[in-house]
C-alpha positions in Angstrom: -72.7 20.7 -63.1 -71.2 22.1 -59.8 -70.0 18.3 -59.6 -68.2 18.4 -62.9 -66.6 21.6 -62.2 -65.2 20.6 -58.7 -63.9 17.1 -60.6 -62.3 19.1 -63.3 -60.5 21.5 -61.2 -59.6 18.6 -59.2 -57.9 16.7 -62.6 -56.4 20.2 -63.0 -54.7 20.2 -59.8 -53.6 16.7 -60.3 -51.9 17.8 -63.1 -49.7 20.1 -61.3 -48.2 17.3 -58.9 -45.2 16.5 -61.1 -45.2 17.4 -64.7 -42.2 15.8 -65.7 -40.4 12.4 -66.2 -37.2 14.3 -67.9 -35.1 10.8 -69.0 -34.9 7.1 -68.6 -36.2 6.3 -65.1 -37.5 9.8 -64.3 -36.4 12.5 -62.3 -32.7 12.2 -61.7 -32.6 8.4 -63.0 -34.2 7.5 -59.4 -37.4 5.9 -61.3 -39.6 7.4 -58.4 -42.9 9.5 -59.0 -43.9 12.7 -56.9 -47.2 12.0 -57.0 -49.3 8.8 -56.9 -50.4 5.7 -59.5 -53.1 4.0 -60.5 -53.6 0.9 -58.6 -56.9 -0.3 -60.6 -56.1 -0.3 -64.3 -55.7 -2.8 -67.4 -57.3 -2.8 -70.7 -60.2 -0.8 -71.0 -60.3 -0.2 -67.5 -58.7 3.3 -65.9 -57.5 3.6 -69.6 -56.8 7.2 -70.6 -56.2 6.1 -74.2 -53.8 3.7 -76.5 -52.6 4.5 -79.6 -50.2 2.7 -81.7 -46.3 4.0 -81.5 -44.6 1.2 -83.8 -41.6 -0.9 -82.5 -38.9 0.1 -80.2 -37.7 -0.4 -76.4 -37.2 3.4 -75.4 -39.2 4.9 -72.6 -41.5 7.5 -72.8 -39.6 10.8 -71.5 -42.3 13.9 -70.4 -42.1 17.3 -70.1 -45.6 19.3 -69.4 -47.9 18.5 -71.9 -45.7 16.7 -74.2 -44.4 13.0 -74.3 -41.4 12.2 -76.4 -40.2 8.5 -77.6 -38.3 7.2 -80.2 -39.6 4.3 -82.7 -38.2 1.9 -85.6 -41.0 2.1 -88.3 -40.7 1.5 -92.0 -36.7 0.8 -91.7 -36.5 4.2 -90.3 -35.8 5.8 -86.8 -37.9 8.1 -85.5 -38.3 10.7 -82.7 -42.1 11.0 -82.1 -43.7 13.6 -80.1 -47.5 13.3 -78.7 -49.9 15.4 -76.6 -49.9 13.4 -73.6 -53.5 14.2 -72.6 -54.8 12.0 -75.7 -51.6 10.6 -77.3 -52.2 12.3 -80.3 -49.1 12.9 -82.6 -47.8 16.4 -82.4 -44.7 16.2 -84.7 -42.3 13.4 -85.9 -38.9 13.4 -87.1 -36.7 10.7 -88.9 -33.0 10.6 -88.2 -30.4 10.9 -91.0 -29.5 7.2 -91.1 -27.5 5.4 -94.0 -27.3 1.9 -92.1 -29.1 0.6 -89.3 -27.1 -1.1 -86.8 -27.4 -4.8 -85.9 -29.6 -5.9 -82.9 -29.8 -8.3 -80.3 -33.1 -10.4 -81.1 -34.8 -8.7 -78.0 -33.4 -5.4 -78.9 -34.1 -2.9 -81.6 -32.1 0.0 -83.1 -34.8 2.5 -80.8 -33.7 1.3 -77.4 -32.0 4.1 -75.8 -34.8 6.7 -74.1 -35.0 10.5 -75.0 -34.4 13.2 -72.1 -35.1 16.7 -72.0 -34.3 19.7 -70.1 -37.7 21.5 -70.5 -36.9 23.2 -73.7 -35.9 20.7 -76.1 -35.6 17.1 -76.0 -32.0 14.7 -77.1 -32.3 11.4 -78.9 -29.5 8.7 -79.3 -29.6 6.2 -81.9 -26.3 4.0 -82.4 -27.1 3.8 -86.0 -26.5 7.9 -86.2 -25.3 9.8 -83.0 -27.1 12.3 -81.1 -29.8 14.8 -82.3 -31.8 17.9 -80.5 -35.1 19.3 -81.2 -37.3 21.6 -79.7 -40.6 21.2 -78.3 -42.2 22.0 -82.0 -39.9 19.5 -83.9 -37.6 21.7 -85.1 -33.8 20.3 -85.4 -31.3 22.3 -83.5 -27.8 20.3 -83.7 -27.0 16.8 -84.5 -23.7 15.4 -83.5 -23.1 12.1 -85.9 -20.9 9.4 -83.8 -19.5 6.2 -85.1 -21.9 3.2 -85.0 -20.8 0.7 -82.0 -18.5 -1.7 -82.7 -21.0 -4.3 -80.9 -23.2 -7.1 -82.4 -26.4 -6.3 -80.0 -26.6 -2.6 -80.7 -26.4 0.6 -78.4 -28.7 0.9 -75.4 -27.5 3.4 -73.1 -29.9 6.5 -72.7 -28.2 10.2 -72.9 -28.9 12.2 -69.6 -29.0 15.7 -69.0 -27.3 17.7 -66.2 -28.0 21.7 -66.3 -26.4 22.7 -69.9 -24.5 19.4 -70.5 -25.6 16.1 -72.2 -23.7 13.1 -71.6 -23.6 9.9 -73.5 -21.6 6.6 -72.5 -20.5 4.6 -76.0 -18.8 1.3 -74.6 -18.4 -1.2 -77.3 -15.8 -4.0 -78.1 -13.5 -1.5 -79.2 -13.1 2.4 -79.0 -15.0 3.2 -75.8 -15.8 6.6 -74.8 -17.9 9.3 -72.8 -18.8 12.1 -74.2 -20.6 15.5 -72.6 -21.8 18.1 -75.3 -23.2 21.5 -74.9 -27.0 21.3 -74.7 -27.3 24.7 -76.6 -25.4 23.7 -79.8 -24.1 20.2 -79.3 -20.1 21.2 -79.2 -18.3 18.7 -77.1 -17.3 19.9 -73.9 -15.2 17.1 -72.8 -14.6 13.4 -73.9 -12.9 10.5 -72.0 -11.9 7.6 -73.7 -12.1 4.5 -72.0 -10.1 2.1 -73.6 -10.4 -0.8 -70.7 -13.9 -0.6 -71.2 -16.0 -3.4 -73.4 -19.5 -3.5 -74.4 -22.3 -2.2 -71.8 -25.8 -1.3 -72.1 -26.0 0.5 -68.9 -27.2 4.3 -68.5 -25.1 6.3 -66.1 -26.4 7.9 -63.1 -25.5 11.2 -61.3 -25.3 10.7 -57.9 -25.8 14.0 -55.7 -24.7 14.1 -52.0 -22.8 16.7 -49.8 -22.8 19.2 -52.7 -21.3 17.2 -55.3 -22.6 16.0 -58.6 -20.7 12.4 -59.6 -21.5 10.9 -62.8 -21.8 7.0 -62.1 -21.0 4.8 -65.0 -21.4 1.0 -64.7 -19.3 -0.9 -67.2 -17.6 -4.3 -68.0 -15.8 -5.1 -64.8 -15.9 -1.6 -63.3 -17.9 0.8 -61.9 -16.5 4.1 -62.3 -17.1 8.2 -60.8 -16.3 11.2 -63.1 -16.5 15.0 -62.4 -19.1 16.1 -64.4 -17.0 19.5 -65.0 -14.1 17.9 -67.1 -14.7 14.2 -67.3 -11.6 13.4 -65.1 -11.7 10.3 -62.9 -13.0 10.0 -59.3 -12.6 6.8 -58.1 -13.2 3.2 -59.9 -14.5 0.1 -58.4 -13.5 -3.6 -59.6 -15.2 -6.7 -59.9 -18.5 -6.1 -61.5 -20.2 -8.2 -64.1 -18.5 -8.8 -67.4 -21.4 -6.8 -69.1 -23.4 -4.0 -67.8 -26.9 -3.8 -68.2 -28.8 -2.0 -65.2 -28.1 1.7 -63.7 -27.3 2.4 -60.6 -29.3 4.6 -58.0 -28.6 6.2 -54.5 -29.6 7.3 -51.2 -28.0 11.0 -49.8 -25.4 8.3 -48.2 -25.1 5.4 -50.4 -24.8 4.3 -53.9 -26.3 0.9 -55.0 -25.6 -1.0 -58.3 -26.4 -4.5 -59.6 -24.6 -6.1 -62.0 -25.0 -9.7 -63.3 -24.3 -12.0 -66.0 -23.1 -15.3 -67.3 -20.0 -16.8 -65.8 -19.7 -14.8 -62.9 -20.7 -16.5 -60.1 -18.6 -18.5 -58.0 -19.0 -21.8 -58.9 -20.2 -21.4 -62.1 -17.4 -19.3 -63.5 -16.6 -19.6 -67.4 -12.6 -19.9 -67.7 -10.5 -20.4 -70.9 -7.5 -22.7 -71.7 -4.2 -21.1 -71.8 -3.8 -19.7 -75.4 -0.4 -21.3 -76.7 -2.1 -24.8 -75.8 -5.3 -24.2 -77.6 -3.9 -22.5 -80.3 -1.5 -25.1 -81.1 -4.4 -27.8 -80.8 -6.9 -25.8 -82.8 -5.4 -23.7 -85.3 -5.2 -25.8 -88.1 -4.1 -23.4 -91.0 -1.5 -21.9 -88.5 -2.1 -18.5 -89.1 -2.0 -17.4 -85.7 -5.9 -16.8 -85.4 -9.0 -18.6 -84.8 -12.0 -18.8 -86.7 -15.4 -20.0 -85.3 -15.0 -23.3 -86.9 -11.8 -23.7 -85.3 -13.0 -23.5 -81.9 -14.4 -26.5 -79.7 -18.7 -26.2 -78.9 -19.0 -25.0 -75.3 -19.3 -21.2 -73.6 -16.3 -19.8 -75.2 -17.5 -20.9 -78.9 -20.6 -19.5 -78.1 -19.2 -15.9 -77.7 -17.1 -16.0 -80.2 -18.5 -12.2 -81.6 -17.7 -11.3 -78.0 -14.1 -12.5 -78.1 -13.8 -11.1 -81.8 -12.9 -7.3 -80.6 -12.8 -5.7 -83.8 -15.5 -8.0 -85.5 -13.2 -9.2 -88.2 -14.1 -13.1 -88.2 -10.8 -14.1 -86.5 -9.6 -14.4 -82.6 -6.2 -13.1 -82.0 -3.8 -14.2 -79.2 -4.5 -10.4 -77.6 -7.9 -11.2 -78.3 -8.4 -14.4 -76.4 -6.4 -13.3 -73.3 -8.4 -10.0 -73.0 -11.3 -12.0 -72.8 -9.8 -14.7 -70.4 -8.7 -11.6 -68.1 -12.3 -10.7 -67.9 -13.9 -14.1 -67.3 -11.4 -14.1 -64.4 -12.2 -10.9 -62.9 -16.1 -10.7 -63.1 -17.9 -10.7 -60.4 -21.8 -10.5 -59.9 -23.5 -8.8 -57.0 -25.3 -6.0 -55.5 -23.3 -3.5 -54.3 -23.7 -0.7 -51.8 -20.6 1.9 -51.8 -20.0 4.8 -49.3 -19.5 8.6 -50.7 -16.4 10.7 -50.7 -13.9 8.0 -52.8 -10.8 8.6 -54.7 -8.8 6.3 -56.7 -9.6 2.1 -56.0 -12.3 1.8 -53.6 -13.1 -2.0 -54.4 -12.3 -2.5 -50.6 -12.1 0.8 -48.9 -16.0 2.0 -49.6 -17.7 -1.0 -49.9 -20.5 -0.9 -47.4 -21.9 -4.2 -48.5 -22.7 -6.6 -51.1 -25.6 -9.4 -51.7 -24.8 -11.9 -54.4 -28.1 -13.6 -54.5 -31.0 -13.1 -56.4 -29.3 -10.8 -58.9 -31.2 -8.9 -61.5 -30.0 -9.2 -64.9 -31.6 -5.8 -67.0 -33.7 -4.3 -64.5 -32.1 -1.8 -62.6 -32.4 -1.5 -58.8 -34.7 0.8 -56.9 -34.0 3.0 -53.9 -37.3 3.9 -52.2 -38.0 4.7 -48.6 -34.5 4.0 -47.2 -35.1 0.3 -48.8 -33.2 -1.2 -52.1 -35.6 -3.4 -54.0 -34.7 -5.6 -56.7 -36.5 -8.1 -59.1 -34.6 -10.9 -60.6 -36.1 -12.8 -64.0 -38.7 -15.6 -63.3 -40.2 -13.2 -61.1 -38.0 -13.2 -57.6 -38.7 -10.2 -56.0 -35.8 -9.1 -53.0 -35.4 -6.0 -50.6 -32.7 -4.6 -48.4 -32.3 -2.2 -45.8 -30.3 0.4 -47.4 -27.8 1.3 -44.8 -27.0 -2.1 -43.2 -27.8 -4.5 -46.1 -30.0 -6.7 -44.1 -32.3 -8.7 -45.9 -36.0 -7.9 -45.6 -37.1 -10.4 -48.3 -35.3 -12.6 -50.8 -36.5 -14.7 -53.4 -40.2 -13.9 -53.2 -42.5 -15.3 -55.9 -44.7 -12.6 -57.7 -46.4 -15.6 -59.6 -45.6 -13.6 -63.1 -43.0 -15.2 -65.1 -41.0 -14.0 -67.7 -37.8 -12.0 -67.9 -37.6 -8.2 -66.3 -36.2 -5.9 -69.0 -38.2 -2.9 -67.7 -36.9 -1.4 -64.4 -39.3 -1.0 -61.7 -40.5 2.4 -60.5 -42.3 3.6 -57.0 -44.8 6.4 -56.3 -47.0 6.7 -53.0 -45.7 3.7 -51.3 -45.9 1.4 -54.4 -43.4 -0.5 -56.7 -44.3 -1.3 -60.1 -42.8 -4.7 -61.2 -43.3 -5.2 -64.8 -42.5 -8.7 -66.5 -41.6 -8.9 -70.5 -45.3 -10.7 -70.7 -47.0 -7.7 -69.9 -47.5 -8.6 -66.1 -47.8 -5.9 -63.9 -47.0 -6.6 -60.3 -47.9 -3.6 -57.7 -46.1 -4.5 -54.6 -46.3 -2.5 -51.2 -43.1 -0.7 -50.2 -42.1 -2.1 -47.0 -40.3 -4.5 -45.2 -42.9 -7.4 -45.6 -43.5 -8.5 -48.9 -47.2 -7.9 -50.0 -48.7 -7.7 -53.4 -51.1 -5.4 -53.6 -52.6 -6.5 -56.9 -51.5 -7.6 -60.5 -52.7 -6.3 -63.9 -52.0 -8.8 -66.9 -51.9 -6.5 -70.3 -51.1 -9.8 -72.5 -48.7 -7.8 -74.5 -44.7 -8.1 -74.4 -43.2 -5.0 -72.5 -39.7 -4.4 -72.9 -39.4 -0.6 -71.7 -39.3 1.1 -68.5 -43.0 2.9 -68.0 -43.2 6.8 -67.1 -45.3 7.7 -64.3 -46.5 11.7 -64.2 -49.4 13.3 -62.5 -51.0 10.0 -61.3 -51.0 9.0 -64.8 -49.1 5.6 -65.9 -47.5 5.6 -69.5 -47.0 1.5 -70.3 -45.0 0.9 -73.5 -45.4 -2.6 -75.1 -44.2 -3.9 -78.6 -46.2 -1.4 -80.9 -48.5 0.7 -78.5 -48.6 3.3 -75.9 -51.0 2.9 -73.4 -51.7 5.6 -70.6 -53.6 4.9 -67.2 -55.2 6.9 -64.8 -57.3 5.8 -61.8 -60.1 8.3 -61.1 -63.4 8.5 -60.2 -66.0 9.9 -62.9 -67.9 12.8 -62.0 -72.0 12.1 -60.8 -74.0 14.6 -62.8 
């Protein structure tokens, strides 16, 4: 009995280590847990519980004993609250959606992760807008927003800073950034972003020197805004055509990775001059191009992206806009110095790397190093200050795309492939795989790690893993 009491006491102490994972990529969006994480786990091994939650790509967010996520079931969009110790459902609410937005084949209308401030939970559905609930499931407020003008759907998650909720809504036309009062949903400020096209990246708050900067990735530009009023602080030009990953930072440096097709030197997509191309292909001479009027190739394959307003035609303005984007786009992992103002493209660039770039998985800063994982299972690490390569293109022997972002805890980096293989890598200058676990199911969502418990969302289930030694009776 004494050993059981000691074990129970130890478990309760463990649960006090770090009981919050408040948003996409955890506390502050850093993807780093304060406690530890399991090393030995798998289907039926150190498995605390497993429940069916339905389809969706959103990551769980956690506060105290409650876990929140969004899901797409029975053609409806739900916010679901679970007891995180046993996985039992506490409540669920359906979003008042009239029509579901279109999504990518790998996407879902429940992709944006919830965020919480410890009192309420906030969710964003591109098909509706923003909703706020208290922890008992009562709706506090709603903020309808126009559905995104992009055929791949919305993906960026809301973030909370103090009493402010921030949501970026980048799309092919009408992009904007909005900040709401968490108490009542009133708009604090709204910043139009007309120069931006589609983006799927969640913003990040860079805290340094007593300053909170709102860092927002986007097409071609990475920008910083003042949280107080949404005014622009600085802009960095030359990022990828579409932003998919979120930034991270140390106290002294900001890190952002972006990659997209057509942005690598030597493989850049270019578009012909509009006047010459239209003269040869505009068969009905109406000053517009349809899909059938375009030659096969990379530009035609991106017809829906060139067609900004989605009316089925490409105009001269839309054509030239996309041609300029292809010309300006750049793929790189970059490190930026703080205290920038205006255009900092050259003045504040500390270092950059153009090899082995992640596509969707965000970079992670941990123990003075920056780690990335490229599709196909290629891991890299850099000295955060100098950009010196510690290791690069190291094979994880875990094929597939990496859509979930890495997370870290207790000297371990967790890398998750879409095929369900989790590689646990030792943090440090030397490449070392500690173990690999094959869950044999599709995983797109970034896991959460709280109180030594790893929460992994797969295609239809949520599983909690905790490594512990059972009591000796």
